[in-house]
C-alpha positions, 0 to 999 in steps of 0.5 A, spaced: 382 154 215 382 161 214 375 162 216 377 159 223 383 164 223 378 170 221 373 167 227 379 167 232 381 174 230 374 177 231 374 173 238 380 176 240 378 183 238 372 182 242 376 180 248 381 185 247 376 191 247 373 188 253 380 188 256 380 195 254 374 197 257 376 194 264 382 198 263 378 205 263 374 203 269 380 201 272 383 208 271 377 211 274 378 207 280 385 209 281 384 216 281 378 215 286 379 217 293 378 210 295 379 205 290 379 199 294 372 198 293 372 196 286 379 194 285 379 187 287 373 185 282 377 189 276 383 185 278 379 178 278 376 180 271 383 182 268 385 175 270 380 172 266 380 176 260 388 175 260 387 168 260 382 168 255 386 172 250 392 168 251 388 162 249 385 165 243 392 167 241 395 160 242 389 158 238 391 163 232 398 160 232 396 153 232 391 155 226 397 159 223 401 153 224 396 148 220 397 153 214 404 152 214 406 159 217 410 161 223 406 163 229 405 170 231 405 177 228 410 174 222 405 169 220 399 174 221 403 178 216 404 173 211 397 170 211 393 177 211 396 178 204 391 178 199 385 177 204 381 183 205 377 181 210 382 178 214 387 184 213 381 189 216 380 185 222 388 184 223 389 191 223 383 192 228 386 187 233 393 191 232 389 197 233 385 195 239 391 192 242 395 198 242 390 202 245 390 197 251 397 197 252 397 204 252 392 204 257 395 199 261 401 203 261 398 209 264 394 205 269 401 202 271 404 210 272 397 211 276 399 205 281 406 207 282 404 214 283 399 212 288 404 207 291 409 213 292 404 218 295 402 212 300 410 211 302 411 218 303 405 219 307 407 213 311 414 215 312 411 222 314 407 219 319 412 214 322 418 220 324 419 220 331 417 227 334 423 232 336 419 235 341 417 231 347 410 236 347 408 232 341 401 229 342 401 222 343 397 216 339 391 218 344 391 225 342 394 228 348 400 232 349 404 228 355 405 232 361 401 238 360 396 239 366 398 233 369 394 229 364 
């Protein structure tokens, strides 16, 4: 049963590494001048990977349960005792998951920053003009030269 658990952990590592790579791609898109060209496909891929990671995590929890151990971190910390291969891969999964979490948080900051910039720009563009000589949406100043 531990062999199946090891295989699941290895699959999780690959899935989380793929997610981490996608987050790096997302970061580049978020800092680009026009991210709308690439963000939709990135979001689709993130959804697929997130679902895959969730399935693998549930599988791992079921495998822990079959070994008579609790699900999640607590069960993994118990099962790795005395198993060097499982310990190495579990630590690798924890490391890559930590990096992915930091990248995801950083991308969240970039998204919030971009949203705030857009909100501020929109507010600046929608302020009513103080002077009647302000140009209109057609680019002309009303009442100048009878135009």
